[in-house]
PDB file of the backbone (N, CA, C, O) and the ligand in Angstrom, with CONECT records:
HET     CU  A 101       1
ATOM      1  N   UNK A   1       0.846  -1.205   0.005  1.00  0.00           N
ATOM      2  CA  UNK A   1      -0.004   0.005   0.001  1.00  0.00           C
ATOM      3  C   UNK A   1       0.864   1.256   0.014  1.00  0.00           C
ATOM      4  O   UNK A   1       1.808   1.360   0.797  1.00  0.00           O
ATOM      5  N   UNK A   2       0.540   2.199  -0.854  1.00  0.00           N
ATOM      6  CA  UNK A   2       1.311   3.422  -0.943  1.00  0.00           C
ATOM      7  C   UNK A   2       0.391   4.626  -0.673  1.00  0.00           C
ATOM      8  O   UNK A   2      -0.743   4.670  -1.151  1.00  0.00           O
ATOM      9  N   UNK A   3       0.886   5.579   0.082  1.00  0.00           N
ATOM     10  CA  UNK A   3       0.166   6.826   0.326  1.00  0.00           C
ATOM     11  C   UNK A   3       0.933   7.967  -0.273  1.00  0.00           C
ATOM     12  O   UNK A   3       2.126   8.131  -0.019  1.00  0.00           O
ATOM     13  N   UNK A   4       0.246   8.763  -1.076  1.00  0.00           N
ATOM     14  CA  UNK A   4       0.873   9.990  -1.620  1.00  0.00           C
ATOM     15  C   UNK A   4       0.062  11.207  -1.275  1.00  0.00           C
ATOM     16  O   UNK A   4      -1.151  11.120  -1.083  1.00  0.00           O
ATOM     17  N   UNK A   5       0.708  12.319  -1.195  1.00  0.00           N
ATOM     18  CA  UNK A   5      -0.008  13.579  -0.980  1.00  0.00           C
ATOM     19  C   UNK A   5       0.400  14.533  -2.074  1.00  0.00           C
ATOM     20  O   UNK A   5       1.574  14.878  -2.205  1.00  0.00           O
ATOM     21  N   UNK A   6      -0.588  14.967  -2.874  1.00  0.00           N
ATOM     22  CA  UNK A   6      -0.328  15.841  -3.996  1.00  0.00           C
ATOM     23  C   UNK A   6      -0.885  17.214  -3.757  1.00  0.00           C
ATOM     24  O   UNK A   6      -1.939  17.387  -3.145  1.00  0.00           O
ATOM     25  N   UNK A   7      -0.159  18.184  -4.251  1.00  0.00           N
ATOM     26  CA  UNK A   7      -0.611  19.565  -4.268  1.00  0.00           C
ATOM     27  C   UNK A   7      -1.381  19.792  -5.563  1.00  0.00           C
ATOM     28  O   UNK A   7      -0.840  19.575  -6.647  1.00  0.00           O
ATOM     29  N   UNK A   8      -2.623  20.222  -5.466  1.00  0.00           N
ATOM     30  CA  UNK A   8      -3.455  20.419  -6.665  1.00  0.00           C
ATOM     31  C   UNK A   8      -4.047  21.839  -6.648  1.00  0.00           C
ATOM     32  O   UNK A   8      -5.121  22.053  -6.086  1.00  0.00           O
ATOM     33  N   UNK A   9      -3.363  22.790  -7.251  1.00  0.00           N
ATOM     34  CA  UNK A   9      -3.775  24.202  -7.129  1.00  0.00           C
ATOM     35  C   UNK A   9      -5.159  24.504  -7.663  1.00  0.00           C
ATOM     36  O   UNK A   9      -5.782  25.472  -7.226  1.00  0.00           O
ATOM     37  N   UNK A  10      -5.663  23.704  -8.597  1.00  0.00           N
ATOM     38  CA  UNK A  10      -6.961  23.981  -9.168  1.00  0.00           C
ATOM     39  C   UNK A  10      -8.153  23.656  -8.283  1.00  0.00           C
ATOM     40  O   UNK A  10      -9.287  23.951  -8.658  1.00  0.00           O
ATOM     41  N   UNK A  11      -7.927  23.053  -7.112  1.00  0.00           N
ATOM     42  CA  UNK A  11      -9.035  22.796  -6.219  1.00  0.00           C
ATOM     43  C   UNK A  11      -9.546  24.147  -5.672  1.00  0.00           C
ATOM     44  O   UNK A  11      -8.816  24.853  -4.976  1.00  0.00           O
ATOM     45  N   UNK A  12     -10.776  24.489  -5.987  1.00  0.00           N
ATOM     46  CA  UNK A  12     -11.276  25.780  -5.543  1.00  0.00           C
ATOM     47  C   UNK A  12     -12.600  25.722  -4.765  1.00  0.00           C
ATOM     48  O   UNK A  12     -13.000  26.714  -4.155  1.00  0.00           O
ATOM     49  N   UNK A  13     -13.283  24.562  -4.784  1.00  0.00           N
ATOM     50  CA  UNK A  13     -14.555  24.489  -4.089  1.00  0.00           C
ATOM     51  C   UNK A  13     -14.890  23.033  -3.785  1.00  0.00           C
ATOM     52  O   UNK A  13     -14.147  22.114  -4.131  1.00  0.00           O
ATOM     53  N   UNK A  14     -16.027  22.854  -3.129  1.00  0.00           N
ATOM     54  CA  UNK A  14     -16.452  21.531  -2.756  1.00  0.00           C
ATOM     55  C   UNK A  14     -16.717  20.633  -3.958  1.00  0.00           C
ATOM     56  O   UNK A  14     -16.561  19.414  -3.890  1.00  0.00           O
ATOM     57  N   UNK A  15     -17.122  21.262  -5.059  1.00  0.00           N
ATOM     58  CA  UNK A  15     -17.359  20.475  -6.282  1.00  0.00           C
ATOM     59  C   UNK A  15     -16.069  19.830  -6.798  1.00  0.00           C
ATOM     60  O   UNK A  15     -16.055  18.682  -7.240  1.00  0.00           O
ATOM     61  N   UNK A  16     -14.986  20.616  -6.725  1.00  0.00           N
ATOM     62  CA  UNK A  16     -13.687  20.058  -7.113  1.00  0.00           C
ATOM     63  C   UNK A  16     -13.312  18.857  -6.256  1.00  0.00           C
ATOM     64  O   UNK A  16     -12.860  17.832  -6.767  1.00  0.00           O
ATOM     65  N   UNK A  17     -13.501  18.991  -4.974  1.00  0.00           N
ATOM     66  CA  UNK A  17     -13.196  17.932  -4.043  1.00  0.00           C
ATOM     67  C   UNK A  17     -14.018  16.660  -4.421  1.00  0.00           C
ATOM     68  O   UNK A  17     -13.483  15.553  -4.474  1.00  0.00           O
ATOM     69  N   UNK A  18     -15.297  16.858  -4.673  1.00  0.00           N
ATOM     70  CA  UNK A  18     -16.156  15.731  -5.036  1.00  0.00           C
ATOM     71  C   UNK A  18     -15.719  15.102  -6.350  1.00  0.00           C
ATOM     72  O   UNK A  18     -15.671  13.877  -6.468  1.00  0.00           O
ATOM     73  N   UNK A  19     -15.408  15.912  -7.313  1.00  0.00           N
ATOM     74  CA  UNK A  19     -14.979  15.402  -8.643  1.00  0.00           C
ATOM     75  C   UNK A  19     -13.721  14.569  -8.534  1.00  0.00           C
ATOM     76  O   UNK A  19     -13.633  13.460  -9.062  1.00  0.00           O
ATOM     77  N   UNK A  20     -12.738  15.139  -7.828  1.00  0.00           N
ATOM     78  CA  UNK A  20     -11.443  14.424  -7.671  1.00  0.00           C
ATOM     79  C   UNK A  20     -11.674  13.109  -6.932  1.00  0.00           C
ATOM     80  O   UNK A  20     -11.169  12.067  -7.350  1.00  0.00           O
ATOM     81  N   UNK A  21     -12.411  13.149  -5.870  1.00  0.00           N
ATOM     82  CA  UNK A  21     -12.636  11.925  -5.087  1.00  0.00           C
ATOM     83  C   UNK A  21     -13.346  10.861  -5.887  1.00  0.00           C
ATOM     84  O   UNK A  21     -12.955   9.695  -5.855  1.00  0.00           O
ATOM     85  N   UNK A  22     -14.419  11.257  -6.629  1.00  0.00           N
ATOM     86  CA  UNK A  22     -15.139  10.237  -7.341  1.00  0.00           C
ATOM     87  C   UNK A  22     -14.383   9.703  -8.544  1.00  0.00           C
ATOM     88  O   UNK A  22     -14.444   8.509  -8.836  1.00  0.00           O
ATOM     89  N   UNK A  23     -13.654  10.594  -9.261  1.00  0.00           N
ATOM     90  CA  UNK A  23     -12.934  10.155 -10.461  1.00  0.00           C
ATOM     91  C   UNK A  23     -11.699   9.286 -10.116  1.00  0.00           C
ATOM     92  O   UNK A  23     -11.473   8.239 -10.723  1.00  0.00           O
ATOM     93  N   UNK A  24     -10.935   9.736  -9.157  1.00  0.00           N
ATOM     94  CA  UNK A  24      -9.727   8.970  -8.806  1.00  0.00           C
ATOM     95  C   UNK A  24     -10.082   7.646  -8.157  1.00  0.00           C
ATOM     96  O   UNK A  24      -9.343   6.673  -8.302  1.00  0.00           O
ATOM     97  N   UNK A  25     -11.198   7.588  -7.446  1.00  0.00           N
ATOM     98  CA  UNK A  25     -11.657   6.339  -6.847  1.00  0.00           C
ATOM     99  C   UNK A  25     -11.961   5.252  -7.883  1.00  0.00           C
ATOM    100  O   UNK A  25     -11.961   4.059  -7.577  1.00  0.00           O
ATOM    101  N   UNK A  26     -12.222   5.703  -9.128  1.00  0.00           N
ATOM    102  CA  UNK A  26     -12.547   4.735 -10.224  1.00  0.00           C
ATOM    103  C   UNK A  26     -11.325   3.942 -10.688  1.00  0.00           C
ATOM    104  O   UNK A  26     -11.464   2.898 -11.325  1.00  0.00           O
ATOM    105  N   UNK A  27     -10.120   4.442 -10.366  1.00  0.00           N
ATOM    106  CA  UNK A  27      -8.913   3.767 -10.846  1.00  0.00           C
ATOM    107  C   UNK A  27      -8.787   2.453 -10.048  1.00  0.00           C
ATOM    108  O   UNK A  27      -8.777   2.487  -8.818  1.00  0.00           O
ATOM    109  N   UNK A  28      -8.692   1.313 -10.721  1.00  0.00           N
ATOM    110  CA  UNK A  28      -8.535   0.063  -9.998  1.00  0.00           C
ATOM    111  C   UNK A  28      -7.286   0.069  -9.138  1.00  0.00           C
ATOM    112  O   UNK A  28      -6.196   0.416  -9.593  1.00  0.00           O
ATOM    113  N   UNK A  29      -7.464  -0.320  -7.897  1.00  0.00           N
ATOM    114  CA  UNK A  29      -6.317  -0.317  -6.977  1.00  0.00           C
ATOM    115  C   UNK A  29      -6.296   0.854  -6.012  1.00  0.00           C
ATOM    116  O   UNK A  29      -5.598   0.819  -4.999  1.00  0.00           O
ATOM    117  N   UNK A  30      -7.065   1.896  -6.326  1.00  0.00           N
ATOM    118  CA  UNK A  30      -7.134   3.050  -5.398  1.00  0.00           C
ATOM    119  C   UNK A  30      -8.035   2.680  -4.220  1.00  0.00           C
ATOM    120  O   UNK A  30      -9.185   2.274  -4.387  1.00  0.00           O
ATOM    121  N   UNK A  31      -7.465   2.838  -3.022  1.00  0.00           N
ATOM    122  CA  UNK A  31      -8.195   2.473  -1.804  1.00  0.00           C
ATOM    123  C   UNK A  31      -8.974   3.645  -1.212  1.00  0.00           C
ATOM    124  O   UNK A  31     -10.113   3.484  -0.775  1.00  0.00           O
ATOM    125  N   UNK A  32      -8.356   4.818  -1.201  1.00  0.00           N
ATOM    126  CA  UNK A  32      -9.046   5.972  -0.685  1.00  0.00           C
ATOM    127  C   UNK A  32      -8.503   7.259  -1.248  1.00  0.00           C
ATOM    128  O   UNK A  32      -7.333   7.352  -1.618  1.00  0.00           O
ATOM    129  N   UNK A  33      -9.369   8.251  -1.308  1.00  0.00           N
ATOM    130  CA  UNK A  33      -8.962   9.582  -1.835  1.00  0.00           C
ATOM    131  C   UNK A  33      -9.562  10.610  -0.888  1.00  0.00           C
ATOM    132  O   UNK A  33     -10.772  10.646  -0.663  1.00  0.00           O
ATOM    133  N   UNK A  34      -8.672  11.456  -0.331  1.00  0.00           N
ATOM    134  CA  UNK A  34      -9.109  12.489   0.572  1.00  0.00           C
ATOM    135  C   UNK A  34      -8.648  13.816  -0.012  1.00  0.00           C
ATOM    136  O   UNK A  34      -7.478  14.175   0.120  1.00  0.00           O
ATOM    137  N   UNK A  35      -9.536  14.536  -0.644  1.00  0.00           N
ATOM    138  CA  UNK A  35      -9.159  15.850  -1.200  1.00  0.00           C
ATOM    139  C   UNK A  35      -9.474  16.921  -0.165  1.00  0.00           C
ATOM    140  O   UNK A  35     -10.442  16.801   0.587  1.00  0.00           O
ATOM    141  N   UNK A  36      -8.676  17.944  -0.128  1.00  0.00           N
ATOM    142  CA  UNK A  36      -8.855  19.031   0.862  1.00  0.00           C
ATOM    143  C   UNK A  36      -8.951  20.406   0.175  1.00  0.00           C
ATOM    144  O   UNK A  36      -8.011  20.873  -0.468  1.00  0.00           O
ATOM    145  N   UNK A  37     -10.062  20.995   0.331  1.00  0.00           N
ATOM    146  CA  UNK A  37     -10.324  22.268  -0.359  1.00  0.00           C
ATOM    147  C   UNK A  37      -9.443  23.426   0.146  1.00  0.00           C
ATOM    148  O   UNK A  37      -8.924  24.232  -0.627  1.00  0.00           O
ATOM    149  N   UNK A  38      -9.303  23.466   1.476  1.00  0.00           N
ATOM    150  CA  UNK A  38      -8.524  24.563   2.077  1.00  0.00           C
ATOM    151  C   UNK A  38      -7.058  24.528   1.724  1.00  0.00           C
ATOM    152  O   UNK A  38      -6.463  25.539   1.350  1.00  0.00           O
ATOM    153  N   UNK A  39      -6.475  23.322   1.853  1.00  0.00           N
ATOM    154  CA  UNK A  39      -5.026  23.199   1.578  1.00  0.00           C
ATOM    155  C   UNK A  39      -4.701  22.905   0.130  1.00  0.00           C
ATOM    156  O   UNK A  39      -3.542  22.932  -0.283  1.00  0.00           O
ATOM    157  N   UNK A  40      -5.780  22.614  -0.663  1.00  0.00           N
ATOM    158  CA  UNK A  40      -5.596  22.241  -2.084  1.00  0.00           C
ATOM    159  C   UNK A  40      -4.642  21.062  -2.230  1.00  0.00           C
ATOM    160  O   UNK A  40      -3.650  21.112  -2.957  1.00  0.00           O
ATOM    161  N   UNK A  41      -4.976  20.030  -1.527  1.00  0.00           N
ATOM    162  CA  UNK A  41      -4.161  18.807  -1.597  1.00  0.00           C
ATOM    163  C   UNK A  41      -5.114  17.617  -1.740  1.00  0.00           C
ATOM    164  O   UNK A  41      -6.323  17.713  -1.529  1.00  0.00           O
ATOM    165  N   UNK A  42      -4.498  16.494  -2.111  1.00  0.00           N
ATOM    166  CA  UNK A  42      -5.255  15.255  -2.116  1.00  0.00           C
ATOM    167  C   UNK A  42      -4.313  14.156  -1.572  1.00  0.00           C
ATOM    168  O   UNK A  42      -3.179  14.001  -2.024  1.00  0.00           O
ATOM    169  N   UNK A  43      -4.834  13.403  -0.584  1.00  0.00           N
ATOM    170  CA  UNK A  43      -4.087  12.254  -0.072  1.00  0.00           C
ATOM    171  C   UNK A  43      -4.734  11.011  -0.648  1.00  0.00           C
ATOM    172  O   UNK A  43      -5.931  10.777  -0.478  1.00  0.00           O
ATOM    173  N   UNK A  44      -3.924  10.218  -1.330  1.00  0.00           N
ATOM    174  CA  UNK A  44      -4.441   9.081  -2.071  1.00  0.00           C
ATOM    175  C   UNK A  44      -3.695   7.803  -1.620  1.00  0.00           C
ATOM    176  O   UNK A  44      -2.465   7.761  -1.630  1.00  0.00           O
ATOM    177  N   UNK A  45      -4.448   6.784  -1.233  1.00  0.00           N
ATOM    178  CA  UNK A  45      -3.866   5.510  -0.836  1.00  0.00           C
ATOM    179  C   UNK A  45      -4.177   4.498  -1.949  1.00  0.00           C
ATOM    180  O   UNK A  45      -5.322   4.360  -2.378  1.00  0.00           O
ATOM    181  N   UNK A  46      -3.154   3.811  -2.394  1.00  0.00           N
ATOM    182  CA  UNK A  46      -3.396   2.889  -3.509  1.00  0.00           C
ATOM    183  C   UNK A  46      -2.436   1.713  -3.483  1.00  0.00           C
ATOM    184  O   UNK A  46      -1.429   1.688  -2.775  1.00  0.00           O
ATOM    185  N   UNK A  47      -2.807   0.760  -4.285  1.00  0.00           N
ATOM    186  CA  UNK A  47      -2.047  -0.451  -4.466  1.00  0.00           C
ATOM    187  C   UNK A  47      -2.044  -0.768  -5.974  1.00  0.00           C
ATOM    188  O   UNK A  47      -2.844  -0.201  -6.717  1.00  0.00           O
ATOM    189  N   UNK A  48      -1.146  -1.674  -6.439  1.00  0.00           N
ATOM    190  CA  UNK A  48      -1.202  -2.093  -7.848  1.00  0.00           C
ATOM    191  C   UNK A  48      -2.614  -2.637  -8.119  1.00  0.00           C
ATOM    192  O   UNK A  48      -3.209  -3.238  -7.224  1.00  0.00           O
ATOM    193  N   UNK A  49      -3.163  -2.446  -9.318  1.00  0.00           N
ATOM    194  CA  UNK A  49      -2.504  -1.931 -10.537  1.00  0.00           C
ATOM    195  C   UNK A  49      -2.459  -0.360 -10.604  1.00  0.00           C
ATOM    196  O   UNK A  49      -1.985   0.192 -11.597  1.00  0.00           O
ATOM    197  N   UNK A  50      -2.927   0.315  -9.604  1.00  0.00           N
ATOM    198  CA  UNK A  50      -2.833   1.777  -9.654  1.00  0.00           C
ATOM    199  C   UNK A  50      -1.371   2.196  -9.514  1.00  0.00           C
ATOM    200  O   UNK A  50      -0.576   1.467  -8.921  1.00  0.00           O
ATOM    201  N   UNK A  51      -1.012   3.350 -10.048  1.00  0.00           N
ATOM    202  CA  UNK A  51       0.332   3.857  -9.906  1.00  0.00           C
ATOM    203  C   UNK A  51       0.279   5.384  -9.904  1.00  0.00           C
ATOM    204  O   UNK A  51      -0.722   5.992 -10.284  1.00  0.00           O
ATOM    205  N   UNK A  52       1.362   5.969  -9.475  1.00  0.00           N
ATOM    206  CA  UNK A  52       1.414   7.454  -9.455  1.00  0.00           C
ATOM    207  C   UNK A  52       1.217   7.994 -10.856  1.00  0.00           C
ATOM    208  O   UNK A  52       0.523   8.993 -11.043  1.00  0.00           O
ATOM    209  N   UNK A  53       1.816   7.352 -11.840  1.00  0.00           N
ATOM    210  CA  UNK A  53       1.683   7.801 -13.227  1.00  0.00           C
ATOM    211  C   UNK A  53       0.225   7.813 -13.671  1.00  0.00           C
ATOM    212  O   UNK A  53      -0.236   8.764 -14.302  1.00  0.00           O
ATOM    213  N   UNK A  54      -0.500   6.738 -13.331  1.00  0.00           N
ATOM    214  CA  UNK A  54      -1.912   6.655 -13.758  1.00  0.00           C
ATOM    215  C   UNK A  54      -2.752   7.700 -13.033  1.00  0.00           C
ATOM    216  O   UNK A  54      -3.620   8.330 -13.637  1.00  0.00           O
ATOM    217  N   UNK A  55      -2.497   7.885 -11.741  1.00  0.00           N
ATOM    218  CA  UNK A  55      -3.242   8.851 -10.977  1.00  0.00           C
ATOM    219  C   UNK A  55      -2.977  10.231 -11.462  1.00  0.00           C
ATOM    220  O   UNK A  55      -3.922  11.001 -11.634  1.00  0.00           O
ATOM    221  N   UNK A  56      -1.728  10.597 -11.699  1.00  0.00           N
ATOM    222  CA  UNK A  56      -1.388  11.926 -12.179  1.00  0.00           C
ATOM    223  C   UNK A  56      -1.939  12.186 -13.570  1.00  0.00           C
ATOM    224  O   UNK A  56      -2.364  13.299 -13.878  1.00  0.00           O
ATOM    225  N   UNK A  57      -1.932  11.153 -14.413  1.00  0.00           N
ATOM    226  CA  UNK A  57      -2.463  11.290 -15.768  1.00  0.00           C
ATOM    227  C   UNK A  57      -3.954  11.566 -15.728  1.00  0.00           C
ATOM    228  O   UNK A  57      -4.453  12.415 -16.467  1.00  0.00           O
ATOM    229  N   UNK A  58      -4.676  10.844 -14.857  1.00  0.00           N
ATOM    230  CA  UNK A  58      -6.103  11.086 -14.754  1.00  0.00           C
ATOM    231  C   UNK A  58      -6.400  12.455 -14.215  1.00  0.00           C
ATOM    232  O   UNK A  58      -7.293  13.142 -14.711  1.00  0.00           O
ATOM    233  N   UNK A  59      -5.650  12.869 -13.187  1.00  0.00           N
ATOM    234  CA  UNK A  59      -5.891  14.239 -12.654  1.00  0.00           C
ATOM    235  C   UNK A  59      -5.639  15.312 -13.685  1.00  0.00           C
ATOM    236  O   UNK A  59      -6.367  16.303 -13.748  1.00  0.00           O
ATOM    237  N   UNK A  60      -4.599  15.122 -14.505  1.00  0.00           N
ATOM    238  CA  UNK A  60      -4.319  16.113 -15.563  1.00  0.00           C
ATOM    239  C   UNK A  60      -5.482  16.121 -16.569  1.00  0.00           C
ATOM    240  O   UNK A  60      -5.898  17.185 -17.027  1.00  0.00           O
ATOM    241  N   UNK A  61      -6.003  14.932 -16.910  1.00  0.00           N
ATOM    242  CA  UNK A  61      -7.070  14.786 -17.851  1.00  0.00           C
ATOM    243  C   UNK A  61      -8.357  15.491 -17.407  1.00  0.00           C
ATOM    244  O   UNK A  61      -9.063  16.073 -18.231  1.00  0.00           O
ATOM    245  N   UNK A  62      -8.650  15.439 -16.147  1.00  0.00           N
ATOM    246  CA  UNK A  62      -9.880  16.094 -15.637  1.00  0.00           C
ATOM    247  C   UNK A  62      -9.632  17.539 -15.193  1.00  0.00           C
ATOM    248  O   UNK A  62     -10.465  18.173 -14.546  1.00  0.00           O
ATOM    249  N   UNK A  63      -8.450  18.026 -15.572  1.00  0.00           N
ATOM    250  CA  UNK A  63      -8.095  19.434 -15.331  1.00  0.00           C
ATOM    251  C   UNK A  63      -7.737  19.780 -13.889  1.00  0.00           C
ATOM    252  O   UNK A  63      -7.941  20.902 -13.425  1.00  0.00           O
ATOM    253  N   UNK A  64      -7.202  18.791 -13.205  1.00  0.00           N
ATOM    254  CA  UNK A  64      -6.643  19.067 -11.869  1.00  0.00           C
ATOM    255  C   UNK A  64      -5.194  18.596 -11.790  1.00  0.00           C
ATOM    256  O   UNK A  64      -4.862  17.721 -10.990  1.00  0.00           O
ATOM    257  N   UNK A  65      -4.326  19.184 -12.630  1.00  0.00           N
ATOM    258  CA  UNK A  65      -2.925  18.687 -12.672  1.00  0.00           C
ATOM    259  C   UNK A  65      -2.239  18.859 -11.305  1.00  0.00           C
ATOM    260  O   UNK A  65      -2.484  19.807 -10.559  1.00  0.00           O
ATOM    261  N   UNK A  66      -1.389  17.905 -11.040  1.00  0.00           N
ATOM    262  CA  UNK A  66      -0.593  17.905  -9.823  1.00  0.00           C
ATOM    263  C   UNK A  66       0.558  18.897  -9.994  1.00  0.00           C
ATOM    264  O   UNK A  66       1.217  18.939 -11.033  1.00  0.00           O
ATOM    265  N   UNK A  67       0.782  19.689  -8.951  1.00  0.00           N
ATOM    266  CA  UNK A  67       1.893  20.617  -8.968  1.00  0.00           C
ATOM    267  C   UNK A  67       3.175  19.873  -8.573  1.00  0.00           C
ATOM    268  O   UNK A  67       3.207  19.190  -7.549  1.00  0.00           O
ATOM    269  N   UNK A  68       4.222  20.006  -9.380  1.00  0.00           N
ATOM    270  CA  UNK A  68       5.483  19.317  -9.089  1.00  0.00           C
ATOM    271  C   UNK A  68       6.378  20.132  -8.196  1.00  0.00           C
ATOM    272  O   UNK A  68       7.477  19.693  -7.857  1.00  0.00           O
TER     273      UNK A  68
HETATM  274 CU    CU A 101     -14.611  23.621  -7.612  1.00  0.00          CU2+
END
């Protein structure tokens, strides 16, 4: 199990939090997604077949790119 915390500057409201949580949860292997509106972060717990590359690619696709 891997836990990552990403900075996602585009998080601006509760809708963003909901979108990120529901979309990232769809990736097979993702165990939990906790997006935070105030800090503009997301804590994601996952296992294979999910990977950081897949998660970051999806976030970029739905217009919430991770800040490096
Ligand atoms: Cu929003």
